[in-house]
C-alpha positions as a LaTeX table, in Angstrom:
\begin{tabular}{lrrr}
\hline
Residue & $x$ (\AA) & $y$ (\AA) & $z$ (\AA) \\
\hline
Unk1 & 144.39 & 9.33 & $-80.04$ \\
Unk2 & 145.16 & 12.94 & $-80.73$ \\
Unk3 & 144.78 & 15.00 & $-77.57$ \\
Unk4 & 142.53 & 18.04 & $-77.20$ \\
Unk5 & 145.65 & 20.21 & $-76.86$ \\
Unk6 & 146.95 & 19.13 & $-80.26$ \\
Unk7 & 143.57 & 19.40 & $-82.00$ \\
Unk8 & 143.07 & 22.89 & $-80.60$ \\
Unk9 & 146.62 & 23.87 & $-81.57$ \\
Unk10 & 146.09 & 22.71 & $-85.16$ \\
Unk11 & 142.73 & 24.49 & $-85.35$ \\
Unk12 & 144.22 & 27.62 & $-83.78$ \\
Unk13 & 147.12 & 27.55 & $-86.22$ \\
Unk14 & 144.76 & 27.28 & $-89.20$ \\
Unk15 & 142.44 & 30.01 & $-87.90$ \\
Unk16 & 145.25 & 32.34 & $-86.91$ \\
Unk17 & 146.93 & 31.99 & $-90.30$ \\
Unk18 & 143.70 & 33.19 & $-91.91$ \\
Unk19 & 142.74 & 35.89 & $-89.40$ \\
Unk20 & 146.18 & 37.02 & $-88.19$ \\
Unk21 & 145.09 & 36.24 & $-84.62$ \\
Unk22 & 146.87 & 33.67 & $-82.50$ \\
Unk23 & 145.04 & 30.89 & $-80.56$ \\
Unk24 & 144.92 & 33.11 & $-77.45$ \\
Unk25 & 143.22 & 36.04 & $-79.18$ \\
Unk26 & 146.28 & 38.24 & $-79.76$ \\
Unk27 & 146.47 & 40.01 & $-83.11$ \\
Unk28 & 149.75 & 39.46 & $-84.86$ \\
Unk29 & 151.79 & 42.51 & $-85.87$ \\
Unk30 & 152.12 & 43.53 & $-89.51$ \\
Unk31 & 155.74 & 42.34 & $-89.59$ \\
Unk32 & 154.96 & 38.92 & $-88.06$ \\
Unk33 & 157.27 & 36.27 & $-89.53$ \\
Unk34 & 154.75 & 33.61 & $-90.60$ \\
Unk35 & 157.37 & 31.47 & $-92.35$ \\
Unk36 & 159.55 & 31.07 & $-89.25$ \\
Unk37 & 156.50 & 30.52 & $-87.06$ \\
Unk38 & 154.97 & 27.85 & $-89.29$ \\
Unk39 & 158.30 & 26.02 & $-89.49$ \\
Unk40 & 158.55 & 26.12 & $-85.70$ \\
Unk41 & 154.93 & 25.12 & $-85.15$ \\
Unk42 & 155.09 & 22.10 & $-87.43$ \\
Unk43 & 157.95 & 20.79 & $-85.27$ \\
Unk44 & 156.33 & 21.85 & $-82.01$ \\
Unk45 & 153.12 & 19.94 & $-82.84$ \\
Unk46 & 155.16 & 16.73 & $-82.62$ \\
Unk47 & 156.34 & 17.77 & $-79.15$ \\
Unk48 & 152.79 & 18.71 & $-78.10$ \\
Unk49 & 151.48 & 15.34 & $-79.22$ \\
Unk50 & 154.16 & 13.48 & $-77.27$ \\
Unk51 & 153.68 & 15.61 & $-74.14$ \\
Unk52 & 149.87 & 15.32 & $-74.27$ \\
Unk53 & 150.08 & 11.51 & $-74.27$ \\
Unk54 & 152.55 & 11.47 & $-71.36$ \\
Unk55 & 150.55 & 13.96 & $-69.28$ \\
Unk56 & 147.29 & 12.08 & $-69.87$ \\
Unk57 & 148.93 & 8.91 & $-68.55$ \\
Unk58 & 150.41 & 10.76 & $-65.55$ \\
Unk59 & 147.10 & 12.40 & $-64.60$ \\
Unk60 & 144.84 & 9.45 & $-65.37$ \\
Unk61 & 142.80 & 8.72 & $-62.27$ \\
Unk62 & 144.78 & 11.25 & $-60.21$ \\
Unk63 & 143.12 & 14.23 & $-58.57$ \\
Unk64 & 146.43 & 15.56 & $-57.26$ \\
Unk65 & 149.90 & 16.02 & $-58.69$ \\
Unk66 & 152.68 & 15.11 & $-56.27$ \\
Unk67 & 155.85 & 17.21 & $-56.33$ \\
Unk68 & 158.67 & 14.89 & $-57.38$ \\
Unk69 & 161.52 & 14.59 & $-59.87$ \\
Unk70 & 159.28 & 13.08 & $-62.55$ \\
Unk71 & 156.70 & 15.86 & $-62.32$ \\
Unk72 & 159.45 & 18.49 & $-62.30$ \\
Unk73 & 160.88 & 16.96 & $-65.48$ \\
Unk74 & 157.43 & 16.86 & $-67.09$ \\
Unk75 & 156.77 & 20.50 & $-66.21$ \\
Unk76 & 160.11 & 21.63 & $-67.62$ \\
Unk77 & 159.17 & 19.92 & $-70.89$ \\
Unk78 & 155.82 & 21.74 & $-70.96$ \\
Unk79 & 152.28 & 21.28 & $-69.66$ \\
Unk80 & 149.65 & 20.73 & $-72.39$ \\
Unk81 & 147.12 & 23.58 & $-72.41$ \\
Unk82 & 144.28 & 21.20 & $-71.57$ \\
Unk83 & 145.97 & 20.41 & $-68.23$ \\
Unk84 & 147.83 & 23.70 & $-67.66$ \\
Unk85 & 145.32 & 25.49 & $-65.42$ \\
Unk86 & 144.81 & 22.53 & $-63.10$ \\
Unk87 & 148.53 & 21.76 & $-62.78$ \\
Unk88 & 149.28 & 25.43 & $-62.07$ \\
Unk89 & 146.56 & 25.44 & $-59.41$ \\
Unk90 & 147.98 & 22.35 & $-57.70$ \\
Unk91 & 151.72 & 22.97 & $-57.77$ \\
Unk92 & 151.41 & 26.65 & $-56.77$ \\
Unk93 & 149.27 & 25.86 & $-53.75$ \\
Unk94 & 146.37 & 27.88 & $-55.21$ \\
Unk95 & 144.05 & 24.84 & $-55.29$ \\
Unk96 & 144.65 & 24.17 & $-51.60$ \\
Unk97 & 143.97 & 27.81 & $-50.66$ \\
Unk98 & 140.78 & 27.86 & $-52.74$ \\
Unk99 & 139.51 & 24.58 & $-51.26$ \\
Unk100 & 140.15 & 25.84 & $-47.72$ \\
Unk101 & 138.32 & 29.12 & $-48.34$ \\
Unk102 & 134.99 & 28.23 & $-49.99$ \\
Unk103 & 132.90 & 31.28 & $-50.88$ \\
Unk104 & 135.70 & 33.70 & $-49.95$ \\
Unk105 & 136.19 & 35.07 & $-53.46$ \\
Unk106 & 132.48 & 35.86 & $-53.84$ \\
Unk107 & 132.44 & 37.59 & $-50.44$ \\
Unk108 & 135.24 & 39.88 & $-51.59$ \\
Unk109 & 133.17 & 40.94 & $-54.59$ \\
Unk110 & 129.98 & 41.42 & $-52.57$ \\
Unk111 & 131.59 & 43.35 & $-49.69$ \\
Unk112 & 132.22 & 47.08 & $-49.32$ \\
Unk113 & 134.61 & 48.35 & $-51.97$ \\
Unk114 & 137.38 & 50.92 & $-51.87$ \\
Unk115 & 136.29 & 53.56 & $-54.41$ \\
Unk116 & 139.85 & 54.75 & $-55.07$ \\
Unk117 & 140.98 & 51.17 & $-55.80$ \\
Unk118 & 138.03 & 50.59 & $-58.11$ \\
Unk119 & 138.68 & 53.83 & $-59.98$ \\
Unk120 & 142.36 & 52.98 & $-60.51$ \\
Unk121 & 141.50 & 49.50 & $-61.83$ \\
Unk122 & 138.79 & 50.86 & $-64.13$ \\
Unk123 & 141.33 & 53.25 & $-65.67$ \\
Unk124 & 143.63 & 50.36 & $-66.56$ \\
Unk125 & 141.00 & 47.89 & $-67.80$ \\
Unk126 & 140.70 & 49.52 & $-71.23$ \\
Unk127 & 144.50 & 49.60 & $-71.53$ \\
Unk128 & 144.82 & 45.87 & $-70.98$ \\
Unk129 & 145.76 & 43.91 & $-74.11$ \\
Unk130 & 144.39 & 46.30 & $-76.74$ \\
Unk131 & 145.76 & 43.81 & $-79.27$ \\
Unk132 & 143.65 & 40.94 & $-77.90$ \\
Unk133 & 140.19 & 40.53 & $-79.40$ \\
Unk134 & 138.86 & 38.75 & $-76.28$ \\
Unk135 & 139.40 & 41.85 & $-74.12$ \\
Unk136 & 137.53 & 44.23 & $-76.40$ \\
Unk137 & 134.14 & 45.59 & $-75.37$ \\
Unk138 & 132.65 & 44.12 & $-78.55$ \\
Unk139 & 133.82 & 40.58 & $-77.66$ \\
Unk140 & 131.26 & 37.96 & $-76.61$ \\
Unk141 & 131.96 & 37.18 & $-73.87$ \\
Unk142 & 134.07 & 40.24 & $-73.06$ \\
Unk143 & 136.83 & 39.37 & $-70.60$ \\
Unk144 & 137.07 & 42.93 & $-69.26$ \\
Unk145 & 134.40 & 42.24 & $-66.62$ \\
Unk146 & 136.16 & 39.06 & $-65.49$ \\
Unk147 & 139.47 & 40.94 & $-65.29$ \\
Unk148 & 137.82 & 43.73 & $-63.29$ \\
Unk149 & 136.36 & 41.25 & $-60.78$ \\
Unk150 & 139.68 & 39.44 & $-60.27$ \\
Unk151 & 141.62 & 42.66 & $-59.72$ \\
Unk152 & 139.04 & 44.24 & $-57.41$ \\
Unk153 & 138.79 & 41.05 & $-55.36$ \\
Unk154 & 142.56 & 40.82 & $-55.07$ \\
Unk155 & 142.89 & 44.48 & $-54.12$ \\
Unk156 & 140.55 & 43.91 & $-51.16$ \\
Unk157 & 142.12 & 40.55 & $-50.30$ \\
Unk158 & 145.61 & 42.09 & $-50.10$ \\
Unk159 & 145.15 & 45.79 & $-49.20$ \\
Unk160 & 148.89 & 46.26 & $-48.59$ \\
Unk161 & 149.31 & 45.75 & $-52.34$ \\
Unk162 & 145.92 & 46.90 & $-53.58$ \\
Unk163 & 146.48 & 47.35 & $-57.28$ \\
Unk164 & 149.71 & 48.01 & $-59.13$ \\
Unk165 & 150.26 & 48.50 & $-62.86$ \\
Unk166 & 151.36 & 45.24 & $-64.40$ \\
Unk167 & 148.94 & 43.15 & $-62.36$ \\
Unk168 & 146.26 & 43.63 & $-65.03$ \\
Unk169 & 148.39 & 41.89 & $-67.66$ \\
Unk170 & 149.26 & 39.00 & $-65.35$ \\
Unk171 & 145.63 & 38.53 & $-64.34$ \\
Unk172 & 144.61 & 38.75 & $-68.00$ \\
Unk173 & 146.99 & 35.93 & $-68.95$ \\
Unk174 & 145.67 & 33.80 & $-66.09$ \\
Unk175 & 142.10 & 34.36 & $-67.28$ \\
Unk176 & 143.00 & 33.36 & $-70.85$ \\
Unk177 & 144.44 & 30.07 & $-69.60$ \\
Unk178 & 142.11 & 29.09 & $-66.75$ \\
Unk179 & 138.90 & 30.46 & $-68.29$ \\
Unk180 & 137.82 & 30.59 & $-64.67$ \\
Unk181 & 137.46 & 33.77 & $-62.61$ \\
Unk182 & 138.00 & 32.30 & $-59.15$ \\
Unk183 & 140.97 & 30.15 & $-60.20$ \\
Unk184 & 142.59 & 33.22 & $-61.78$ \\
Unk185 & 142.19 & 35.07 & $-58.47$ \\
Unk186 & 143.88 & 32.30 & $-56.46$ \\
Unk187 & 146.71 & 31.95 & $-59.00$ \\
Unk188 & 147.25 & 35.72 & $-58.85$ \\
Unk189 & 147.43 & 35.35 & $-55.07$ \\
Unk190 & 150.03 & 32.58 & $-55.44$ \\
Unk191 & 152.20 & 34.75 & $-57.69$ \\
Unk192 & 151.95 & 38.04 & $-55.81$ \\
Unk193 & 151.65 & 36.71 & $-52.28$ \\
Unk194 & 154.13 & 33.84 & $-52.30$ \\
Unk195 & 156.21 & 33.42 & $-55.46$ \\
Unk196 & 157.04 & 37.12 & $-56.03$ \\
Unk197 & 156.58 & 38.85 & $-52.65$ \\
Unk198 & 157.01 & 42.64 & $-52.64$ \\
Unk199 & 157.13 & 42.89 & $-56.44$ \\
Unk200 & 153.85 & 44.79 & $-56.51$ \\
Unk201 & 153.87 & 46.52 & $-53.13$ \\
Unk202 & 153.84 & 50.36 & $-53.22$ \\
Unk203 & 157.64 & 50.48 & $-52.75$ \\
Unk204 & 158.21 & 47.54 & $-55.13$ \\
Unk205 & 161.13 & 46.52 & $-52.93$ \\
Unk206 & 161.14 & 42.91 & $-54.16$ \\
Unk207 & 161.34 & 44.07 & $-57.78$ \\
Unk208 & 164.17 & 46.52 & $-57.04$ \\
Unk209 & 166.09 & 43.85 & $-55.13$ \\
Unk210 & 165.77 & 41.26 & $-57.90$ \\
Unk211 & 166.94 & 43.72 & $-60.56$ \\
Unk212 & 170.07 & 44.26 & $-58.47$ \\
Unk213 & 170.41 & 40.50 & $-57.97$ \\
Unk214 & 170.36 & 40.08 & $-61.76$ \\
Unk215 & 173.23 & 42.57 & $-61.95$ \\
Unk216 & 175.27 & 40.48 & $-59.50$ \\
Unk217 & 174.46 & 37.24 & $-61.34$ \\
Unk218 & 175.51 & 38.74 & $-64.68$ \\
Unk219 & 178.76 & 39.86 & $-63.04$ \\
Unk220 & 179.34 & 36.29 & $-61.87$ \\
Unk221 & 178.34 & 34.49 & $-65.06$ \\
Unk222 & 178.69 & 36.99 & $-67.95$ \\
Unk223 & 181.36 & 39.43 & $-66.70$ \\
Unk224 & 181.94 & 41.17 & $-70.06$ \\
Unk225 & 178.29 & 42.32 & $-70.19$ \\
Unk226 & 178.44 & 43.36 & $-66.52$ \\
Unk227 & 181.52 & 45.46 & $-67.31$ \\
Unk228 & 179.71 & 47.15 & $-70.20$ \\
Unk229 & 176.71 & 47.91 & $-67.96$ \\
Unk230 & 178.94 & 49.29 & $-65.20$ \\
Unk231 & 180.70 & 51.53 & $-67.71$ \\
Unk232 & 177.34 & 53.10 & $-68.62$ \\
Unk233 & 175.85 & 53.48 & $-65.15$ \\
Unk234 & 174.75 & 49.93 & $-64.31$ \\
Unk235 & 171.09 & 50.85 & $-64.93$ \\
Unk236 & 169.57 & 47.38 & $-64.91$ \\
Unk237 & 166.18 & 48.85 & $-64.06$ \\
Unk238 & 166.00 & 50.44 & $-67.53$ \\
Unk239 & 166.74 & 47.24 & $-69.46$ \\
Unk240 & 165.14 & 44.51 & $-67.37$ \\
Unk241 & 162.38 & 45.95 & $-65.15$ \\
Unk242 & 159.61 & 44.99 & $-67.62$ \\
Unk243 & 161.00 & 41.44 & $-67.79$ \\
Unk244 & 160.40 & 41.09 & $-64.06$ \\
Unk245 & 157.22 & 43.07 & $-63.45$ \\
Unk246 & 155.36 & 41.68 & $-66.49$ \\
Unk247 & 156.88 & 38.18 & $-66.19$ \\
Unk248 & 157.86 & 38.46 & $-69.88$ \\
Unk249 & 154.31 & 39.26 & $-71.07$ \\
Unk250 & 154.42 & 41.38 & $-74.26$ \\
Unk251 & 158.17 & 40.75 & $-74.32$ \\
Unk252 & 158.44 & 37.10 & $-75.39$ \\
Unk253 & 156.02 & 35.08 & $-77.58$ \\
Unk254 & 152.90 & 33.79 & $-75.80$ \\
Unk255 & 153.83 & 30.09 & $-76.00$ \\
Unk256 & 157.27 & 30.86 & $-74.58$ \\
Unk257 & 155.79 & 32.91 & $-71.73$ \\
Unk258 & 153.42 & 30.08 & $-70.82$ \\
Unk259 & 156.28 & 27.57 & $-70.79$ \\
Unk260 & 158.20 & 29.92 & $-68.46$ \\
Unk261 & 155.14 & 30.21 & $-66.21$ \\
Unk262 & 154.82 & 26.40 & $-66.07$ \\
Unk263 & 158.21 & 26.34 & $-64.34$ \\
Unk264 & 157.63 & 29.54 & $-62.36$ \\
Unk265 & 154.59 & 28.08 & $-60.60$ \\
Unk266 & 156.52 & 24.90 & $-59.76$ \\
Unk267 & 160.08 & 26.09 & $-59.07$ \\
Unk268 & 159.58 & 29.70 & $-58.02$ \\
Unk269 & 161.21 & 33.00 & $-58.86$ \\
Unk270 & 164.65 & 31.66 & $-59.80$ \\
Unk271 & 163.13 & 30.79 & $-63.18$ \\
Unk272 & 162.96 & 34.51 & $-64.02$ \\
Unk273 & 166.72 & 34.78 & $-63.45$ \\
Unk274 & 167.35 & 31.68 & $-65.60$ \\
Unk275 & 165.41 & 33.23 & $-68.48$ \\
Unk276 & 167.12 & 36.61 & $-68.12$ \\
Unk277 & 170.61 & 35.11 & $-67.93$ \\
Unk278 & 169.95 & 32.87 & $-70.93$ \\
Unk279 & 168.79 & 35.80 & $-73.07$ \\
Unk280 & 171.87 & 37.81 & $-72.11$ \\
Unk281 & 174.40 & 34.99 & $-72.42$ \\
Unk282 & 173.04 & 33.76 & $-75.74$ \\
Unk283 & 173.37 & 37.27 & $-77.19$ \\
Unk284 & 176.51 & 38.35 & $-75.34$ \\
Unk285 & 178.50 & 39.27 & $-78.47$ \\
Unk286 & 175.55 & 41.20 & $-79.90$ \\
Unk287 & 175.10 & 43.20 & $-76.68$ \\
Unk288 & 178.82 & 43.97 & $-76.48$ \\
Unk289 & 178.61 & 45.75 & $-79.85$ \\
Unk290 & 176.82 & 48.63 & $-78.08$ \\
Unk291 & 178.88 & 51.78 & $-77.56$ \\
Unk292 & 176.41 & 53.85 & $-75.48$ \\
Unk293 & 173.43 & 53.29 & $-73.20$ \\
Unk294 & 170.67 & 53.94 & $-75.78$ \\
Unk295 & 172.30 & 51.26 & $-77.95$ \\
Unk296 & 172.40 & 48.88 & $-74.97$ \\
Unk297 & 168.65 & 49.43 & $-74.42$ \\
Unk298 & 167.97 & 48.74 & $-78.09$ \\
Unk299 & 170.08 & 45.56 & $-77.99$ \\
Unk300 & 168.16 & 44.30 & $-74.95$ \\
Unk301 & 164.92 & 44.95 & $-76.80$ \\
Unk302 & 166.08 & 43.06 & $-79.89$ \\
Unk303 & 167.26 & 39.96 & $-78.01$ \\
Unk304 & 163.66 & 39.21 & $-77.01$ \\
Unk305 & 162.57 & 38.67 & $-80.62$ \\
Unk306 & 163.42 & 36.19 & $-83.36$ \\
Unk307 & 163.70 & 32.45 & $-83.80$ \\
Unk308 & 165.61 & 31.83 & $-80.55$ \\
Unk309 & 162.69 & 32.90 & $-78.35$ \\
Unk310 & 160.00 & 31.61 & $-80.72$ \\
Unk311 & 161.36 & 28.04 & $-80.55$ \\
Unk312 & 159.96 & 27.72 & $-77.02$ \\
Unk313 & 160.85 & 24.05 & $-76.51$ \\
Unk314 & 164.53 & 24.56 & $-77.36$ \\
Unk315 & 164.56 & 27.85 & $-75.46$ \\
Unk316 & 163.30 & 26.15 & $-72.29$ \\
Unk317 & 165.98 & 23.48 & $-72.59$ \\
Unk318 & 168.55 & 26.29 & $-72.84$ \\
Unk319 & 167.45 & 28.07 & $-69.65$ \\
Unk320 & 168.38 & 25.00 & $-67.61$ \\
Unk321 & 171.82 & 24.60 & $-69.19$ \\
Unk322 & 173.04 & 28.00 & $-70.41$ \\
Unk323 & 173.28 & 29.84 & $-67.04$ \\
Unk324 & 174.84 & 26.84 & $-65.27$ \\
Unk325 & 174.18 & 26.18 & $-61.59$ \\
Unk326 & 171.73 & 28.60 & $-59.97$ \\
Unk327 & 170.81 & 27.60 & $-56.44$ \\
Unk328 & 168.01 & 29.28 & $-54.52$ \\
Unk329 & 170.40 & 29.66 & $-51.58$ \\
Unk330 & 172.69 & 31.79 & $-53.78$ \\
Unk331 & 169.79 & 33.96 & $-54.92$ \\
Unk332 & 168.55 & 34.46 & $-51.35$ \\
Unk333 & 172.03 & 35.41 & $-50.15$ \\
Unk334 & 172.29 & 37.98 & $-52.94$ \\
Unk335 & 168.83 & 39.26 & $-52.08$ \\
Unk336 & 169.92 & 39.87 & $-48.49$ \\
Unk337 & 172.94 & 41.81 & $-49.73$ \\
Unk338 & 170.90 & 43.88 & $-52.18$ \\
Unk339 & 168.20 & 44.59 & $-49.60$ \\
Unk340 & 170.83 & 45.86 & $-47.16$ \\
Unk341 & 172.36 & 48.07 & $-49.87$ \\
Unk342 & 168.99 & 49.52 & $-50.88$ \\
Unk343 & 167.94 & 50.13 & $-47.28$ \\
Unk344 & 171.26 & 51.85 & $-46.53$ \\
Unk345 & 170.88 & 54.15 & $-49.53$ \\
Unk346 & 167.40 & 55.37 & $-48.53$ \\
\hline
\end{tabular}
């Protein structure tokens, strides 16, 4: 039997070809390469069908997903959209937090609200996914209200973070996948509170540290590119900050981003480094053609487009082979070094 994921994918592909809108509501740009996409999607449908059957068997009769080698392998090969929200909720710990705090989300919305926080969020709501028809005021239902609720609730739940630009796009993606306000809130909490701590705090220390960690990892694994960056000021923040803070939203194709997030929720933040290193290593020769920093920035922009990143299934296989070994212990040791360096320079 053809799974719901595959049926929806086929329908979405047909509709999007006619309306230039992808299955998630994003309008495709005028220069969208339909030929490459259709070639990819015809192959990817075979993968989706195979994965949907395997996941249905794995989840049949199970209300919980145990963390083990088999599940890890399944997640790396992609979670079908029909199961994605629930698997994210379970493996991230969001389901457990939600179950242990019944009614908490609603209380956050009904309680006293910080007017400055609300004003800041309201300013960004209209800027969120202007190219997505589901977030327009004319949409029925319009997801702007849902997005507003999630962000306001989170700002009061975690006042040390409140609201930071970038969170609106992450929450918006979660809403598109879960189609559930409260689940989106708890997944946002998993990302910001546990998986990516201090990325969205006022000082953004976690983000700054991880950008420096990327620089060290490139030096270890792709020394020629590190040398080029050092020659031009080593400004990793200018070429990779959006990769980290937006978790590749609006940088890589939607299907590829969702496949990355499948692994991010299960394996944690090292996945971001695997993606970044793969992009850089795969395009090393192209990057090394740059002769000044503006050219380097343009090269880094170009490496996030094209067939390599569109072929999400092959791309995800690459991120676990291309960078080689990448242990969390190594990343944490580098984080300690980078934190000390940043603190000393303040």
